[in-house]
Backbone bond lengths (Angstrom), bond angles and torsions (degrees), N, CA, C in turn:
res aa  C-N    CA-C-N  psi(-1)  N-CA   C-N-CA  omega(-1)  CA-C   N-CA-C  phi
1 M - - - 1.468 - - 1.518 110.08 -
2 I 1.328 114.98 150.08 1.459 120.11 176.33 1.531 109.24 -115.13
3 T 1.308 115.74 166.36 1.466 121.66 176.91 1.519 108.90 -118.71
4 L 1.305 115.75 131.13 1.461 122.01 -179.46 1.520 110.12 -107.16
5 V 1.306 116.23 142.15 1.452 121.66 174.76 1.520 107.97 -152.55
6 G 1.299 116.76 143.85 1.462 119.03 -178.14 1.506 112.54 -145.06
7 G 1.322 115.45 162.05 1.453 120.42 178.28 1.505 111.18 174.91
8 T 1.323 114.97 173.64 1.465 120.14 176.34 1.517 110.27 -85.02
9 F 1.332 117.07 -36.38 1.462 122.54 -179.01 1.530 110.34 53.37
10 N 1.339 114.56 46.44 1.461 119.96 -171.46 1.523 112.41 -68.48
11 R 1.311 116.55 -49.40 1.460 121.39 170.53 1.517 105.70 -123.06
12 F 1.311 116.33 100.20 1.454 121.17 -171.07 1.523 109.74 -60.04
13 H 1.344 116.24 125.28 1.460 120.27 -174.34 1.525 111.06 -139.71
14 K 1.320 114.69 -176.33 1.459 121.91 -175.22 1.527 111.94 -59.45
15 G 1.321 117.32 -35.50 1.459 120.71 178.25 1.515 112.10 -64.80
16 H 1.339 116.54 -39.15 1.461 120.36 176.40 1.529 110.84 -63.35
17 E 1.315 115.46 -39.27 1.457 119.80 178.86 1.528 110.68 -60.10
18 Q 1.335 116.24 -44.01 1.461 120.01 -179.24 1.528 111.21 -66.03
19 L 1.317 116.88 -35.80 1.469 121.47 178.13 1.525 110.97 -63.97
20 L 1.334 116.42 -47.79 1.460 120.57 -178.56 1.524 111.65 -70.20
21 L 1.326 116.97 -35.25 1.463 120.03 177.23 1.521 111.00 -64.80
22 A 1.326 116.95 -38.47 1.458 120.16 178.03 1.524 110.79 -63.08
23 A 1.334 116.22 -38.48 1.466 120.01 177.42 1.529 110.63 -67.25
24 Y 1.323 116.52 -44.74 1.469 121.24 178.77 1.523 111.33 -60.76
25 N 1.333 116.95 -39.55 1.459 121.35 -175.54 1.526 113.79 -71.55
26 T 1.330 118.20 -6.67 1.465 119.70 173.55 1.524 111.04 -71.70
27 G 1.343 116.33 -17.64 1.456 120.59 179.52 1.509 114.34 83.20
28 N 1.314 117.48 1.46 1.461 121.48 -179.73 1.520 111.43 -96.70
29 K 1.305 115.35 170.80 1.458 119.92 168.30 1.518 107.55 -66.58
30 V 1.331 116.64 135.07 1.455 120.99 -175.37 1.531 110.15 -104.29
31 M 1.310 115.56 124.82 1.468 122.50 175.51 1.525 107.27 -104.11
32 I 1.326 115.78 114.24 1.464 120.80 -174.31 1.521 109.96 -107.13
33 G 1.321 115.84 123.23 1.457 120.34 174.93 1.522 109.70 -98.78
34 V 1.311 116.30 122.01 1.471 121.95 176.28 1.522 106.84 -109.98
35 T 1.315 117.05 122.47 1.462 120.01 -174.54 1.525 111.61 -57.67
36 S 1.308 115.19 137.86 1.460 120.72 177.81 1.515 109.78 -67.68
37 D 1.325 116.35 162.74 1.467 120.04 179.51 1.525 110.86 -60.29
38 E 1.325 116.11 -42.68 1.466 120.16 -177.49 1.532 111.02 -64.23
39 Y 1.324 116.63 -45.05 1.467 120.24 -178.88 1.527 110.78 -69.33
40 A 1.321 116.84 -39.23 1.461 120.64 -178.75 1.523 111.31 -64.36
41 R 1.308 117.03 -38.96 1.467 120.22 -177.21 1.526 112.65 -68.28
42 K 1.318 117.19 -15.44 1.464 119.68 176.23 1.528 111.41 -72.56
43 H 1.328 116.07 -19.08 1.461 120.33 -174.12 1.529 113.43 -120.83
44 K 1.332 118.12 -14.88 1.459 120.52 -175.71 1.522 110.26 -133.36
45 N 1.339 115.56 146.16 1.460 120.37 -179.29 1.521 111.87 -79.40
46 I 1.314 116.69 -39.27 1.466 121.27 -177.98 1.518 108.50 -116.49
47 V 1.325 116.72 120.50 1.457 120.73 -176.79 1.524 109.62 -131.11
48 I 1.326 115.78 124.47 1.462 121.71 171.30 1.534 107.68 -72.99
49 S 1.302 117.55 148.24 1.458 120.93 -174.86 1.526 112.24 -59.52
50 Y 1.330 115.23 150.15 1.462 120.86 179.16 1.528 110.72 -56.49
51 K 1.298 117.13 -40.40 1.465 121.35 -178.05 1.524 110.85 -58.71
52 R 1.329 116.96 -45.61 1.465 120.73 -179.23 1.525 111.53 -71.06
53 R 1.328 116.96 -38.30 1.460 119.64 -179.75 1.534 110.41 -67.56
54 K 1.315 116.46 -41.04 1.461 120.62 178.03 1.525 110.67 -63.35
55 A 1.332 116.52 -43.03 1.469 120.68 -178.82 1.527 110.60 -62.84
56 R 1.333 117.06 -36.83 1.460 119.65 -179.26 1.529 111.00 -68.72
57 V 1.328 116.71 -39.26 1.465 120.56 176.73 1.528 109.72 -64.20
58 E 1.323 116.35 -41.68 1.469 120.91 179.53 1.521 111.38 -60.98
59 R 1.323 117.35 -44.11 1.470 120.46 -179.57 1.517 111.20 -59.64
60 F 1.314 115.41 -37.60 1.467 117.94 179.67 1.527 111.28 -71.90
61 M 1.324 117.19 -46.63 1.468 120.10 -176.76 1.523 111.95 -64.54
62 Q 1.322 117.32 -32.85 1.465 120.82 -177.83 1.524 112.76 -66.53
63 K 1.335 116.60 -15.40 1.458 119.67 175.75 1.528 111.47 -70.40
64 F 1.342 116.05 -20.02 1.454 119.75 -172.12 1.525 114.16 -120.56
65 T 1.324 116.67 -35.16 1.460 118.66 -172.78 1.523 111.11 -162.54
66 D 1.321 114.81 160.94 1.476 119.85 169.77 1.524 110.03 -114.18
67 N 1.337 115.19 8.56 1.464 120.09 -178.72 1.528 110.08 -90.93
68 Y 1.321 114.95 65.53 1.461 120.12 -179.57 1.517 109.57 -154.05
69 E 1.315 115.80 162.07 1.460 123.06 173.85 1.524 108.32 -136.63
70 I 1.331 115.65 149.11 1.466 120.66 177.40 1.522 108.44 -121.78
71 H 1.317 115.87 130.38 1.461 121.51 -179.59 1.525 110.02 -131.24
72 P 1.324 117.51 150.84 1.470 119.13 175.56 1.526 110.55 -68.70
73 L 1.311 115.59 144.59 1.457 122.14 -178.64 1.522 108.08 -113.48
74 D 1.339 116.42 117.41 1.463 120.82 -175.67 1.526 113.26 -106.55
75 S 1.341 116.95 -0.95 1.451 121.54 176.36 1.523 108.20 -158.24
76 M 1.305 117.12 169.15 1.456 119.42 -179.74 1.529 111.83 -66.57
77 F 1.332 116.86 -20.48 1.463 119.84 -176.78 1.528 112.53 -86.30
78 G 1.333 117.82 -31.81 1.459 119.78 -178.60 1.520 110.90 51.00
79 N 1.343 116.04 -129.56 1.465 119.24 177.57 1.529 112.16 -101.91
80 T 1.341 116.42 17.15 1.466 119.74 -176.28 1.526 112.44 -68.33
81 L 1.328 117.61 -19.15 1.462 120.38 179.63 1.521 111.73 -89.90
82 D 1.333 116.06 -11.01 1.464 120.14 -174.89 1.521 113.27 -97.09
83 V 1.337 117.57 -31.53 1.460 120.14 -175.42 1.528 110.26 -70.97
84 K 1.337 115.20 151.54 1.465 120.13 -179.27 1.515 110.88 -76.37
85 D 1.328 116.31 -47.31 1.459 121.09 -179.24 1.523 108.18 -151.55
86 A 1.324 117.07 140.48 1.465 119.66 -177.97 1.519 110.06 -166.24
87 I 1.329 114.51 162.83 1.458 122.07 169.48 1.519 107.53 -97.76
88 L 1.313 116.69 134.94 1.466 121.22 178.29 1.529 107.84 -115.31
89 V 1.329 115.81 116.23 1.461 120.97 -179.58 1.523 108.79 -97.05
90 V 1.335 116.27 127.75 1.460 120.57 -176.21 1.524 110.14 -136.37
91 S 1.315 115.13 163.80 1.462 122.22 172.67 1.522 107.88 -96.45
92 P 1.340 118.87 168.69 1.466 119.98 176.12 1.526 112.46 -57.46
93 E 1.324 117.15 -30.76 1.466 121.00 -179.63 1.519 112.18 -68.15
94 T 1.342 116.95 -32.87 1.466 120.70 -175.63 1.529 112.88 -104.88
95 H 1.339 115.90 5.21 1.466 119.10 -178.47 1.525 112.19 -62.44
96 A 1.331 117.00 -38.56 1.467 120.07 179.23 1.526 110.69 -60.69
97 G 1.341 116.69 -37.49 1.455 120.58 177.41 1.521 111.63 -64.89
98 A 1.343 116.53 -36.22 1.467 120.36 178.02 1.526 111.03 -64.46
99 I 1.326 116.21 -37.51 1.469 120.07 176.97 1.530 110.09 -63.40
100 R 1.319 116.65 -41.62 1.470 120.69 178.35 1.518 111.02 -63.32
101 I 1.322 116.40 -38.53 1.467 120.28 178.19 1.525 110.26 -60.77
102 N 1.308 116.52 -46.46 1.470 119.15 179.94 1.518 112.23 -67.20
103 E 1.313 117.33 -34.57 1.468 119.81 175.56 1.523 110.49 -62.30
104 R 1.325 116.16 -41.61 1.470 120.11 178.36 1.524 110.70 -65.86
105 R 1.331 116.69 -42.49 1.464 120.25 178.88 1.531 110.89 -60.99
106 L 1.317 116.79 -42.74 1.463 120.16 179.10 1.526 111.29 -63.32
107 S 1.338 116.46 -37.96 1.467 119.62 178.43 1.523 111.72 -67.52
108 M 1.349 116.16 -20.70 1.461 121.66 178.29 1.528 111.74 -93.02
109 G 1.338 115.58 1.90 1.452 119.38 -179.72 1.514 113.91 81.03
110 K 1.335 117.54 19.11 1.459 121.67 -179.22 1.526 110.75 -106.77
111 N 1.310 116.14 156.15 1.457 120.92 177.70 1.524 110.34 -69.74
112 P 1.312 118.02 147.16 1.471 119.75 176.98 1.519 111.35 -69.54
113 L 1.313 115.60 154.26 1.460 120.67 175.49 1.532 109.30 -76.22
114 H 1.320 116.20 157.17 1.460 121.35 175.48 1.530 107.70 -84.04
115 I 1.326 117.26 113.79 1.461 121.28 -175.10 1.528 110.25 -93.59
116 V 1.327 115.77 128.58 1.467 122.08 172.63 1.524 107.18 -115.39
117 K 1.339 115.91 114.71 1.471 119.82 -179.83 1.512 109.42 -103.19
118 I 1.321 116.64 119.61 1.463 120.59 177.53 1.531 109.16 -86.26
119 P 1.313 118.80 157.98 1.476 120.40 178.57 1.525 111.21 -76.28
120 F 1.317 115.58 165.67 1.451 120.70 172.34 1.525 109.93 -60.42
121 T 1.302 115.60 145.17 1.459 121.12 168.93 1.523 106.51 -97.80
122 L 1.316 115.94 117.06 1.458 120.67 -171.90 1.517 112.43 -93.12
123 G 1.323 114.66 147.98 1.452 121.15 173.69 1.513 110.35 -86.95
124 E 1.307 115.46 -177.14 1.467 121.38 179.07 1.519 111.97 -56.73
125 D 1.325 116.60 -31.05 1.463 121.68 -176.81 1.524 113.21 -86.14
126 L 1.347 117.12 4.62 1.464 124.02 -179.57 1.519 112.75 69.81
127 F 1.322 117.42 16.44 1.454 122.71 170.03 1.531 108.62 -102.84
128 P 1.333 118.14 151.64 1.466 120.07 -179.23 1.529 112.59 -60.72
129 I 1.316 115.29 139.84 1.466 120.79 173.04 1.523 107.94 -71.11
130 S 1.314 116.75 135.27 1.464 120.66 178.29 1.516 109.88 -146.80
131 S 1.341 115.11 155.07 1.466 120.40 177.44 1.516 110.56 -61.82
132 T 1.329 116.81 -36.83 1.462 120.88 -179.65 1.520 111.19 -60.26
133 R 1.322 116.73 -44.29 1.460 120.49 -179.68 1.533 111.24 -67.87
134 I 1.320 116.23 -33.94 1.469 120.10 178.40 1.528 109.70 -67.94
135 I 1.326 116.54 -44.69 1.462 121.32 179.95 1.525 111.11 -61.95
136 K 1.338 116.71 -36.09 1.466 121.14 178.93 1.527 112.66 -71.75
137 G 1.337 116.55 -10.46 1.458 119.95 179.94 1.510 114.52 82.47
138 E 1.342 116.49 17.38 1.456 120.28 -177.72 1.523 111.76 -83.93
139 I 1.332 116.93 -37.75 1.465 121.75 -178.18 1.524 109.90 -136.10
140 T 1.345 115.37 165.77 1.468 121.10 173.17 1.529 108.84 -90.25
141 V 1.316 116.81 177.42 1.468 120.56 -179.58 1.522 112.11 -67.93
142 T 1.323 117.37 -16.67 1.461 120.45 177.05 1.530 112.04 -96.00
143 G 1.334 116.96 -2.37 1.458 120.67 176.81 1.509 115.75 97.33
144 K 1.325 118.27 3.51 1.464 119.71 176.92 1.522 109.79 -72.33
145 R 1.317 116.79 140.68 1.449 120.42 178.70 1.519 110.20 -75.13
146 K 1.318 115.61 131.36 1.460 120.97 173.99 1.528 109.96 -92.81
147 T 1.321 115.81 -24.37 1.461 121.61 173.80 1.529 107.52 -115.19
148 P 1.326 118.85 151.02 1.469 119.89 -177.00 1.532 112.58 -62.10
149 V 1.316 115.73 146.37 1.462 121.97 170.91 1.530 106.58 -76.48
150 N 1.317 116.49 115.12 1.454 120.54 -176.50 1.532 110.35 -87.79
151 I 1.322 114.92 118.73 1.459 121.90 -176.32 1.520 108.81 -124.24
152 A 1.325 116.14 126.13 1.464 120.78 177.70 1.522 109.19 -109.00
153 I 1.314 116.18 144.25 1.456 121.77 172.22 1.510 108.40 -129.74
154 S 1.319 115.98 126.91 1.459 120.76 -177.52 1.524 109.21 -90.93
155 T 1.313 115.41 101.02 1.464 120.06 -177.94 1.522 110.88 -163.75
156 G 1.302 114.72 155.28 1.454 120.71 170.77 1.511 110.52 -110.31
157 N 1.322 115.81 7.92 1.456 122.34 -175.14 1.524 110.13 -104.98
158 E 1.307 116.55 114.52 1.461 121.59 -177.74 1.533 111.41 -60.51
159 L 1.314 116.75 -31.88 1.463 120.63 -179.48 1.526 110.99 -60.96
160 K 1.336 117.10 -43.07 1.465 120.55 179.00 1.525 111.06 -63.04
161 L 1.319 116.12 -39.95 1.460 120.95 179.03 1.520 110.68 -62.97
162 E 1.305 117.06 -46.25 1.466 121.54 -177.94 1.523 111.63 -66.97
163 A 1.333 117.11 -42.37 1.463 120.42 179.98 1.524 111.23 -65.94
164 T 1.335 116.56 -37.55 1.459 120.60 178.01 1.518 110.72 -64.26
165 E 1.332 116.80 -46.97 1.469 119.67 -179.56 1.530 110.97 -64.39
166 K 1.326 117.11 -34.71 1.465 120.04 178.81 1.520 110.85 -58.58
167 F 1.346 116.40 -38.19 1.464 118.48 177.65 1.521 111.50 -77.35
168 I 1.325 117.59 -46.46 1.469 120.90 -175.00 1.524 111.41 -55.50
169 K 1.318 117.61 -38.41 1.458 119.31 -177.29 1.522 112.36 -71.06
170 T 1.332 118.51 -9.91 1.460 120.36 174.98 1.520 111.85 -82.04
171 I 1.345 118.20 -15.95 1.466 120.65 -177.76 1.524 113.34 -120.78
172 M 1.315 118.18 -15.36 1.462 121.45 -178.28 1.523 109.98 -135.10
173 K 1.322 115.57 152.90 1.461 120.76 177.56 1.522 111.57 -109.22
174 N 1.311 115.88 -46.09 1.458 120.03 -175.92 1.523 109.52 -101.61
175 Y 1.330 116.45 91.87 1.457 120.46 -177.07 1.523 109.69 -142.44
176 R 1.329 114.70 163.08 1.465 121.62 175.86 1.524 107.45 -138.95
177 I 1.314 117.08 120.66 1.465 121.55 179.02 1.525 109.12 -104.61
178 T 1.316 115.75 127.93 1.460 121.03 177.66 1.518 109.36 -122.05
179 R 1.311 114.98 152.86 1.460 120.38 179.58 1.525 108.92 -97.45
180 N 1.319 115.73 127.23 1.458 120.91 175.06 1.526 108.68 -99.71
181 T 1.322 116.34 125.79 1.468 120.49 -179.43 1.525 111.56 -110.06
182 E 1.330 116.37 1.59 1.467 120.31 -179.63 1.528 109.60 -95.34
183 Y 1.297 115.91 79.91 1.456 120.97 178.80 1.522 108.88 -151.27
184 A 1.322 114.67 157.83 1.466 119.92 179.28 1.522 108.79 -95.95
185 T 1.316 116.88 138.12 1.455 120.90 177.82 1.520 109.78 -103.91
186 G 1.322 115.75 150.17 1.451 119.92 177.45 1.518 109.63 -96.95
187 S 1.305 116.33 -135.14 1.455 121.86 179.87 1.527 110.57 -65.95
188 E 1.321 115.80 148.56 1.466 121.18 175.70 1.526 110.41 -62.83
189 Q 1.332 116.31 -29.34 1.465 120.22 179.77 1.537 108.43 -138.16
190 P 1.336 117.09 86.16 1.466 119.80 -176.77 1.527 112.91 -71.19
191 F 1.334 114.62 154.01 1.448 122.39 176.07 1.532 109.46 -115.24
192 G 1.336 116.36 140.62 1.453 122.85 170.16 1.511 115.23 49.22
193 S 1.346 116.02 -124.28 1.464 121.40 -173.97 1.524 113.16 -63.28
194 D 1.337 117.26 -23.36 1.466 119.32 176.56 1.535 110.31 -62.02
195 T 1.314 116.63 -34.98 1.473 120.93 177.73 1.522 110.43 -58.72
196 I 1.313 115.58 -45.86 1.468 121.58 -179.94 1.523 110.37 -65.18
197 R 1.313 116.53 -42.50 1.474 120.31 -178.67 1.525 111.38 -66.06
198 F 1.329 117.21 -43.39 1.461 119.78 -178.51 1.533 111.31 -66.23
199 A 1.334 117.27 -39.90 1.462 120.19 178.78 1.524 110.67 -65.01
200 T 1.329 115.77 -39.28 1.469 120.45 178.40 1.518 110.77 -64.55
201 D 1.332 116.51 -43.26 1.468 120.53 178.15 1.530 110.50 -59.73
202 R 1.306 117.38 -43.25 1.462 121.03 178.87 1.534 110.71 -58.15
203 A 1.321 115.64 -46.23 1.465 119.48 -178.73 1.523 110.97 -64.84
204 M 1.314 116.97 -41.71 1.471 120.92 -179.77 1.523 111.39 -62.36
205 Y 1.337 116.74 -43.07 1.460 121.02 -178.71 1.528 111.59 -61.84
206 G 1.316 117.74 -31.81 1.454 120.16 -173.20 1.508 115.76 -91.67
207 L 1.343 118.77 -6.55 1.467 119.78 -172.37 1.522 112.42 -62.76
208 K 1.319 117.21 -60.27 1.469 122.19 177.71 1.535 110.60 45.83
209 D 1.349 117.92 -122.10 1.465 120.67 -179.82 1.524 112.29 -102.18
210 N 1.315 117.24 18.84 1.459 120.94 -177.10 1.523 111.95 -83.62
211 D 1.325 115.80 162.39 1.460 120.74 174.65 1.519 110.92 -74.11
212 Y 1.328 115.59 -40.32 1.457 121.69 179.19 1.522 109.67 -136.35
213 S 1.330 115.09 151.67 1.459 120.34 171.95 1.525 107.70 -136.16
214 I 1.340 115.91 137.77 1.455 121.69 -173.36 1.527 110.59 -122.64
215 G 1.320 115.34 134.83 1.459 121.59 173.54 1.515 109.20 -127.62
216 I 1.321 116.93 133.34 1.466 122.02 -177.69 1.528 109.22 -130.37
217 E 1.326 116.31 131.76 1.461 121.86 174.53 1.524 108.91 -135.10
218 S 1.321 116.17 145.63 1.460 120.02 168.88 1.520 107.61 -106.09
219 G 1.320 115.75 139.43 1.452 119.51 -177.26 1.511 111.88 -147.05
220 I 1.311 115.03 171.74 1.452 122.23 -178.29 1.528 109.41 -103.07
221 F 1.339 116.06 126.73 1.461 121.86 -179.31 1.534 109.19 -120.61
222 Y 1.313 114.87 133.84 1.468 120.79 -177.83 1.521 110.45 -86.88
223 N 1.333 116.07 136.15 1.460 121.93 177.09 1.536 108.15 -112.39
224 P 1.341 118.09 107.64 1.467 120.54 -177.07 1.525 113.56 -70.32
225 V 1.328 117.78 -15.13 1.464 120.46 -179.16 1.524 110.96 -63.58
226 N 1.343 115.56 -45.00 1.465 118.76 -179.03 1.531 112.99 -118.14
227 N 1.349 114.96 7.86 1.468 120.45 178.36 1.533 111.63 59.16
228 M 1.338 115.32 39.87 1.456 121.14 -179.69 1.532 110.14 -123.80
229 Y 1.344 114.11 163.82 1.455 120.65 179.07 1.535 109.79 -111.04
230 Y 1.349 113.99 142.58 1.463 120.06 -176.81 1.530 109.97 -124.32
231 D 1.306 114.96 145.56 1.468 121.38 175.34 1.529 107.82 -94.52
232 L 1.330 115.71 127.97 1.465 121.34 179.30 1.520 110.11 -133.90
233 H 1.328 116.38 138.34 1.463 121.45 171.81 1.523 108.12 -94.00
234 Y 1.307 115.79 133.31 1.464 122.22 -176.69 1.525 108.72 -122.82
235 C 1.315 116.59 127.97 1.471 121.81 -178.17 1.523 110.24 -118.07
236 V 1.320 116.09 135.62 1.465 123.24 174.63 1.523 108.28 -117.30
237 V 1.329 116.48 129.63 1.456 122.00 175.51 1.524 107.95 -120.46
238 I 1.313 115.97 121.22 1.462 121.00 175.63 1.514 108.03 -117.97
239 D 1.332 117.08 138.69 1.462 119.79 -177.90 1.520 111.21 -111.80
240 R 1.311 115.97 178.82 1.470 122.00 -174.53 1.517 112.83 -66.58
241 Y 1.339 117.31 -14.05 1.463 121.67 175.93 1.525 111.19 -93.35
242 S 1.338 116.86 6.59 1.465 124.47 -179.34 1.519 112.95 68.26
243 V 1.325 117.11 21.51 1.457 121.53 174.35 1.528 108.95 -85.63
244 I 1.326 116.98 131.84 1.457 122.27 -178.28 1.522 109.86 -113.34
245 T 1.327 115.98 132.09 1.461 121.64 170.18 1.521 107.82 -127.99
246 T 1.328 115.82 153.26 1.459 119.86 -174.59 1.528 111.07 -137.09
247 G 1.315 115.75 161.87 1.458 120.11 178.04 1.517 111.61 -158.57
248 F 1.321 115.08 150.53 1.461 122.03 175.70 1.525 110.21 -106.96
249 G 1.323 115.90 149.35 1.453 120.82 166.99 1.516 109.00 -87.90
250 S 1.313 116.73 176.00 1.460 120.25 179.36 1.534 110.34 -61.35
251 G 1.318 115.61 138.91 1.453 120.27 177.18 1.516 111.09 -95.94
252 F 1.319 116.55 146.29 1.460 120.31 176.67 1.523 109.09 -137.74
253 Q 1.316 115.63 149.71 1.449 121.54 -177.40 1.525 110.56 -72.34
254 M 1.325 115.00 130.43 1.464 120.59 179.74 1.530 110.07 -86.97
255 P 1.331 117.87 143.18 1.472 120.92 176.80 1.526 110.92 -62.70
256 D 1.314 116.19 144.39 1.466 120.93 -178.58 1.524 112.19 -57.10
257 Q 1.343 116.87 -38.73 1.458 119.44 -177.55 1.532 111.56 -64.61
258 V 1.337 116.86 -31.89 1.464 119.92 177.69 1.523 109.80 -71.73
259 I 1.325 116.60 -43.19 1.458 120.51 179.18 1.522 110.83 -62.48
260 D 1.319 116.22 -42.16 1.477 119.83 178.28 1.526 110.36 -60.26
261 A 1.321 116.86 -40.89 1.468 120.45 179.68 1.525 110.86 -65.87
262 I 1.327 115.96 -42.03 1.470 120.21 -179.83 1.525 110.40 -63.46
263 K 1.335 116.88 -42.39 1.467 120.43 179.35 1.524 111.58 -63.65
264 N 1.312 116.44 -23.82 1.469 120.65 177.96 1.522 112.62 -92.98
265 G 1.332 116.76 11.45 1.451 121.11 174.25 1.506 115.96 93.76
266 T 1.328 118.32 7.95 1.462 121.82 178.69 1.525 109.24 -98.08
267 S 1.318 117.57 130.47 1.467 120.24 178.81 1.522 110.05 -75.71
268 T 1.332 115.39 164.13 1.466 120.43 177.79 1.521 110.44 -59.40
269 N 1.329 116.58 -43.84 1.464 120.59 178.97 1.533 111.25 -58.46
270 E 1.341 115.28 -43.75 1.465 119.76 -178.28 1.528 111.23 -67.62
271 F 1.320 116.16 -39.24 1.463 119.91 179.43 1.526 110.99 -63.15
272 V 1.331 116.38 -46.76 1.463 120.32 -177.81 1.526 110.74 -65.66
273 E 1.340 116.91 -39.02 1.473 119.63 179.31 1.524 110.72 -64.97
274 A 1.339 116.37 -41.44 1.468 119.94 -178.09 1.529 111.91 -69.58
275 K 1.313 117.27 -38.51 1.461 120.35 -173.99 1.529 113.25 -88.88
276 Y 1.355 115.73 -35.86 1.467 118.77 -173.45 1.529 113.39 -117.99
277 G 1.333 116.69 -5.87 1.451 119.94 178.44 1.515 114.55 74.37
278 I 1.325 116.82 17.54 1.472 121.12 179.85 1.520 108.22 -100.08
279 K 1.325 117.98 120.49 1.456 122.01 -177.73 1.533 111.13 -88.22
280 K 1.327 114.69 141.51 1.471 122.92 174.76 1.533 112.15 46.79
281 I 1.302 116.10 55.07 1.457 119.29 -177.76 1.527 111.75 -64.60
282 G 1.357 115.57 -24.49 1.465 119.51 178.37 1.510 113.89 -68.86
283 H 1.343 116.91 -13.90 1.464 121.16 177.43 1.530 111.20 -95.49
284 G 1.317 115.81 1.99 1.461 119.91 -179.65 1.516 111.43 -132.07
285 R 1.324 116.29 -120.19 1.459 120.73 -175.43 1.513 113.23 -67.26
286 G 1.355 116.45 -22.32 1.452 120.85 -177.87 1.517 111.23 77.04
287 I 1.314 115.49 165.25 1.462 118.20 179.30 1.522 110.91 -65.97
288 S 1.346 116.40 -25.50 1.465 119.17 176.87 1.527 110.09 -63.19
289 G 1.339 116.47 -38.03 1.455 119.79 177.63 1.516 112.05 -66.85
290 L 1.342 115.13 -37.27 1.464 119.72 -179.51 1.525 111.20 -65.42
291 I 1.331 116.95 -48.00 1.465 119.06 -173.51 1.533 112.88 -83.70
292 S 1.334 117.34 -13.20 1.473 119.94 178.82 1.525 111.99 -107.12
293 E 1.325 115.98 7.21 1.465 121.27 -176.16 1.534 110.55 55.48
294 D 1.345 113.54 42.45 1.469 123.93 174.60 1.530 114.35 66.86
295 S 1.319 117.63 17.11 1.466 118.33 172.54 1.524 110.68 -74.46
296 V 1.341 116.20 -25.33 1.467 122.11 174.31 1.519 107.48 -135.70
297 T 1.327 116.64 108.28 1.461 120.67 179.96 1.522 110.20 -98.27
298 R 1.312 116.03 167.27 1.461 119.88 -179.58 1.525 111.10 -64.08
299 A 1.319 117.02 -34.27 1.468 119.62 178.93 1.523 110.74 -58.28
300 T 1.323 117.07 -39.55 1.463 121.04 178.14 1.517 111.21 -64.19
301 L 1.307 117.33 -42.18 1.465 121.23 -178.15 1.525 111.66 -68.28
302 V 1.328 116.82 -38.52 1.466 120.14 176.06 1.527 109.76 -64.34
303 Y 1.326 115.98 -46.23 1.475 121.32 178.20 1.520 110.50 -55.57
304 E 1.317 117.08 -46.53 1.464 120.83 -179.11 1.524 111.75 -60.72
305 S 1.325 116.45 -42.31 1.466 119.22 -177.41 1.526 110.96 -65.85
306 V 1.339 117.63 -39.73 1.472 121.06 178.26 1.528 109.91 -67.65
307 R 1.317 116.39 -46.90 1.476 120.53 178.45 1.528 110.86 -55.91
308 N 1.325 116.15 -47.29 1.460 120.04 -176.51 1.524 112.49 -68.55
309 A 1.333 117.01 -28.87 1.461 120.30 177.08 1.528 111.48 -71.06
310 F 1.328 117.22 -24.77 1.464 120.72 179.89 1.532 112.64 -89.49
311 I 1.321 118.06 -12.56 1.467 120.24 -176.28 1.529 112.94 -54.68
312 P 1.345 121.02 -47.04 1.467 119.32 -179.46 1.529 113.76 -62.49
313 R 1.336 116.63 -21.06 1.460 120.34 -179.16 1.527 111.97 -79.38
314 M 1.318 116.88 -18.57 1.460 120.17 -177.77 1.526 111.95 -80.22
315 R 1.326 117.53 -30.33 1.460 121.66 178.50 1.525 109.94 -133.32
316 P 1.333 117.63 70.80 1.467 119.76 -178.52 1.524 112.84 -63.70
317 D 1.344 117.12 -21.33 1.465 119.31 178.57 1.521 110.57 -67.05
318 I 1.326 117.16 -37.33 1.463 120.88 179.62 1.525 110.43 -72.42
319 Y 1.331 116.24 -37.74 1.456 120.33 -178.51 1.525 112.81 -86.76
320 C 1.349 116.84 -2.70 1.473 121.30 -178.52 1.527 110.88 56.77
321 R 1.318 115.94 37.66 1.458 121.43 -177.45 1.511 110.30 -84.20
322 R 1.324 117.16 142.05 1.451 122.58 179.13 1.510 110.54 -109.68
323 F 1.327 115.57 147.96 1.467 121.95 176.03 1.535 106.64 -113.06
324 D 1.298 117.59 76.63 1.465 120.03 -177.51 1.526 110.58 -81.35
């Protein structure tokens, strides 16, 4: 059996390396299709010559094996309709084309190829590395950002801003966080699904031309198991591709007296100020800090919600997430 793999390889990058390594690791002879100049120009504005692209692929493959061949690719099908049996290695971007190839083979009375889809190779910004992004000067061939990752957070609360940046700096180096104040707020103390809606609205308002936009709300959720109410922080992250991921912070049971006050129209901040003389507790330790003797502060809960909202972005292959 042989292994087939194809691409333009316009600006050879880390993602291309992973694609070719996956083909090599099948243990078969690898047949590599590199799109011809004429075919490539039908789909891309800037194309490096076939000769240079082929030479770059060769330099990489020679580090591992000489059991390969490189041929010009003049269509999406290449020689995939001619071989009797083969493995076809593709990226998430070209997986749809692999499905079309097998559909054509089946219509010709041939067995489908064995498709191996590798995951996206992500850059520092958690977006897929691509030749287009490299050509635009946004990232390097290894995925490092050359321009800052622009992140907006819709909030008037400095604590949310600080907790968000504390997490972001653990996963990114070149970033810029800005505060968006042009958003509509709902209830001072939302319940249940309103919490989710308000956080989503915040994120939507802040997206604009940013790479990411973040909205965070804390709300009260009812637990019918024990007939109690819990405080949860909910974070929504929307990116420039309109992909949304979400996360919750740790939930904790709210005291009955606080819930009774909220049901009567008093916010948590107002209740704490009236009873304990602490102003704007939501901008500091939070009520979680008050009732836990600061073992769990609001900053921790905000951090958790942002971290958890980014988890699906770190391993999109596991979550089957698409970057359309």
